[in-house]
TIGURO-441592 format. One line per 3 residues: number of its first residue (from 1); their letters; for each residue x, y, z of N, C-alpha, C. Coordinates in steps of 0.001 Angstrom, whole numbers. Each point is the difference from the previous one (the first is absolute). Last residue first. Example, Ala and Ser with C-alpha at 12.3 -4.5 7.8 and 13.67 -1.06 7.14 Angstrom:
2
2> SA> 12850:-2250:7080:820:1190:60:-770:1090:730  290:-5720:-70:-890:1190:0:900:1200:0
END
This chain:
105
105> ALT> 16204:-632:12741:-1099:45:955:626:1431:826  2339:-1041:-3943:-1162:-28:2:-1055:562:997  4138:-1410:956:356:1344:-633:-1760:24:-551
102> SVE> 1273:-4153:1363:30:1033:1371:-87:1511:-399  54:-3635:-3331:-1534:139:866:600:1129:1125  2503:781:-4620:-275:-991:1193:-797:334:863
99> MGD> 54:1067:-5478:478:569:1051:-626:-1248:1630  -746:-838:-4957:1271:-103:501:425:653:1332  -4482:1338:-2383:703:-1055:-339:1596:-46:564
96> SRS> -4345:3089:619:1389:-267:725:694:-1196:-286  -4361:1485:-1482:786:705:-560:1287:41:617  -3452:-2976:1358:190:-72:-1362:662:900:-836
93> VQA> -679:355:4833:555:-1334:-120:407:-161:-1404  -3078:3543:1126:1224:424:262:827:-1463:-366  -4609:-707:-530:635:979:-1044:1496:424:515
90> KVL> -2328:-2478:2957:443:-1192:-1303:487:937:-1046  -1488:2044:4153:1374:-531:255:157:-820:-1745  -3731:2262:-55:951:1010:222:1324:-664:227
87> EVR> -4207:-2335:513:574:231:-1506:1198:1176:99  -1448:-1630:3949:729:-884:-632:209:399:-1384  -2362:3140:2573:1197:-507:398:979:-951:-506
84> IAG> -4584:783:-811:848:1228:-665:1409:-322:285  -3043:-2862:2114:285:-182:-1499:662:636:-639  -1166:1062:4449:1077:-1073:-106:396:-307:-1174
81> YVR> -3309:3211:747:1542:650:-73:1005:-1527:234  -4687:-1324:-425:74:824:-1215:1581:562:470  -1865:-2514:3366:435:-869:-1358:25:787:-906
78> TDY> -974:2202:3866:1298:-573:149:277:-995:-1175  -4148:2506:159:1254:755:-16:1110:-507:245  -3879:-2672:344:257:450:-1355:1515:984:-73
75> VRW> -1591:-1273:4413:384:-1207:-604:282:755:-1605  -1556:3254:2687:1144:-454:313:792:-1300:-663  -4704:1393:-712:870:1055:-609:1496:-482:589
72> IVA> -3489:-2428:1702:247:-151:-1679:1114:930:-456  -1257:486:4534:439:-719:-107:422:-639:-1635  -2652:3629:1073:1900:401:533:3:-1469:-43
69> LGI> -4111:-255:-1193:805:807:-1097:1125:305:539  -2416:-2230:3185:-66:-727:-1147:683:842:-984  -811:2125:3898:667:-858:172:359:-881:-1063
66> LLA> -3212:3280:-366:1030:498:-30:1009:-837:349  -4189:-1916:33:111:529:-1362:1705:583:119  -2039:-1003:4105:271:-1069:-557:691:118:-1300
63> TFG> -1894:3784:2137:1476:-436:519:303:-1188:-723  -4381:1057:-844:988:1090:-845:1601:-95:609  -3825:-2511:2063:243:-535:-1506:1184:740:-816
60> ALQ> -711:1361:4559:509:-1260:53:178:-291:-1448  -2628:3919:616:1174:-176:33:1045:-761:-3  -4741:-569:-568:726:391:-1183:1132:464:160
57> WFS> -2100:-1641:3977:140:-1048:-1025:557:701:-1327  -1214:3286:2938:1008:-697:467:369:-1315:-601  -3715:2390:-831:1065:779:-867:1426:-844:907
54> TSR> -4322:-1685:1036:282:-2:-1465:1129:447:-207  -2548:-367:4137:1635:-437:16:328:-130:-1468  -3438:2946:3495:226:-655:-1055:1455:-525:195
51> GEL> -1888:3247:3167:-231:-1663:329:-218:-782:-1349  1658:4723:624:-1498:-225:-20:-379:-1313:-245  4168:753:715:-76:1109:1402:-1593:65:-517
48> LDD> 2268:-2538:-3151:118:-612:1295:-556:878:838  418:1735:-3904:-981:-833:-335:247:-620:1514  3052:2994:-380:-1092:823:-47:-1189:-954:-229
45> IAF> 4189:-1727:-147:163:541:1375:-1854:719:237  1677:-1508:-4445:-112:-1339:762:-383:736:1604  1235:2770:-3328:-1537:-150:-441:-75:-1184:1059
42> GIF> 4187:1901:327:-848:759:393:-1361:-374:-143  3491:-2555:-1642:-204:-339:1718:-1176:1239:238  1032:108:-4718:-847:-1233:321:106:-229:1677
39> LPI> 2517:3702:-1345:-1360:122:-670:-766:-951:384  4703:-465:803:-587:563:716:-1517:514:-151  2730:-2627:-3120:-414:-567:984:-774:936:958
36> LAL> 1647:1010:-4527:-1188:45:349:-290:-682:1394  4314:423:-2001:-745:1412:340:-1453:-324:409  2082:-4000:-1753:701:678:1415:-486:1554:856
33> LGT> -960:-1503:-4890:-832:-905:1196:332:394:1166  2648:1653:-3233:-1143:751:191:-835:-728:805  4123:-1894:-855:85:1428:898:-1387:520:74
30> EAL> -74:-3866:-2534:635:-381:1277:-224:1196:1045  -112:417:-4657:-1271:-372:430:-81:-69:1347  4285:905:-2057:-1049:1341:43:-1192:-251:450
27> SIV> 2718:-3953:-803:915:1065:1059:-1430:1106:-58  -552:-2523:-3377:-298:-1016:1374:189:1101:964  1256:1498:-4042:-1575:146:-16:-145:-523:1506
24> WTL> 4622:-860:-1117:-333:1577:156:-1827:276:247  1696:-4123:-1472:398:-120:1306:-6:1646:342  -1370:-678:-4538:-740:-675:650:596:-486:1668
21> AIR> 2818:2206:-3374:-1332:666:343:-873:-610:976  3616:-2240:-1275:635:969:994:-1501:1162:316  95:-3697:-3314:-183:-493:1128:181:1126:1199
18> QRF> 87:1538:-4462:-1635:-571:271:288:-805:1585  3904:1558:-2023:-821:845:41:-1322:-34:591  4684:-1999:-1067:-880:-526:977:-912:1115:-85
15> VRF> 3316:1053:-3086:-506:-1676:-183:-796:-595:1117  1028:4720:165:-537:-639:-1477:-359:-1071:-166  2354:1579:3980:-1965:255:169:-206:-205:-1288
12> LAG> 4746:-1023:39:-1255:-944:986:-936:560:-210  2668:2812:-2054:-104:-1237:-495:-558:-876:573  903:3985:2200:-968:-60:-1230:-431:-1080:-772
9> VTQ> 3604:341:3116:-1350:-55:703:-1155:130:-924  4392:-2154:-2009:-181:1082:722:-1360:10:707  3162:-3064:-3249:-415:-364:1097:-72:1719:1008
6> SHD> -931:-1504:-5347:1126:564:796:-391:-404:1320  -2141:-3161:-3671:-42:1509:459:1417:170:1130  -843:-4462:-1833:-220:1066:-1393:-136:1417:331
3> TLM> 270:-3517:3558:1252:-118:-1149:-255:1004:-902  -3629:-558:3221:1010:957:176:1204:-397:-1000  -3166:-3467:-248:-938:1346:291:1413:906:-362
END
């Protein structure tokens, strides 16, 4: 993948743009959901003071959704950047014929 391109940050973004964009979208979604937690807590408190528990269960579901999204993002993020690292090292090795392993490392 990267053997045809220069080894620059721009080349990494061009080759892996969809994967990197998805990690950023998931990250921004998680951040947006985190910002909504105080709102849902307020709704839950208001409902509990009135003797209802509907908003409390909505808060529980929202928190479960947030935890699930955070886990998915971290797993996907690790896989994407691990794959980018592997491709970058493969490109570096292919460009370094004859170089000692210790020098390459």
